[in-house]
C-alpha positions in Angstrom: 20.2 -80.3 -9.4 20.8 -77.0 -11.1 19.0 -74.0 -9.8 19.1 -70.7 -11.7 19.8 -67.8 -9.4 17.9 -64.5 -9.6 21.2 -62.6 -9.6 22.6 -64.8 -12.4 24.5 -68.0 -12.5 23.5 -71.5 -11.3 23.8 -73.2 -8.0 24.4 -77.0 -8.1 23.3 -79.3 -5.3 24.3 -83.0 -5.3 21.5 -84.7 -3.3 23.5 -88.0 -2.9 26.2 -86.1 -1.1 24.9 -84.0 1.8 26.6 -80.5 1.8 28.0 -80.9 -1.7 27.0 -77.6 -3.3 28.8 -75.5 -5.8 28.1 -72.6 -8.3 28.8 -71.7 -11.9 28.3 -68.5 -13.9 26.6 -70.5 -16.6 25.3 -74.1 -17.1 28.5 -75.4 -18.6 30.6 -74.0 -15.8 28.2 -75.2 -13.2 28.4 -78.8 -14.5 32.2 -78.6 -14.5 32.2 -77.3 -11.0 29.8 -80.0 -9.9 32.1 -82.7 -11.3 35.1 -81.2 -9.5 33.0 -81.0 -6.2 31.9 -84.7 -6.6 35.5 -85.8 -7.2 36.7 -83.9 -4.0 33.8 -85.3 -2.0 34.5 -88.9 -3.0 38.2 -88.5 -2.4 37.4 -87.2 1.1 35.1 -90.1 1.8 37.7 -92.6 0.7 40.4 -91.0 2.7 38.2 -91.4 5.8 37.4 -95.0 4.9 33.7 -94.2 4.6 31.3 -95.7 2.1 30.3 -93.8 -1.0 26.5 -93.2 -1.0 24.6 -95.1 -3.6 21.4 -93.3 -4.8 20.7 -95.7 -7.7 17.4 -96.7 -6.1 16.3 -93.1 -5.6 13.5 -91.8 -7.7 13.7 -88.1 -8.4 10.9 -86.0 -9.7 10.6 -82.3 -10.2 7.5 -80.1 -10.3 7.0 -76.5 -11.5 4.1 -74.9 -9.9 2.4 -71.9 -11.4 0.1 -69.6 -9.4 -3.3 -69.0 -11.0 
């Protein structure tokens, strides 16, 4: 998930990997940083002999609420 920050840039949260959060100055950089963070996260799980979470059955939905 990409979240635009008020001060600029984008925070990326990877819901399937708790604590896997990164940041980029723009969308392209944020996506690159997210890929790197995911690679590192998976490498760490594998080095510990842990299972890699599978969120293929997860349904994700986003709402934008507007105040009237």
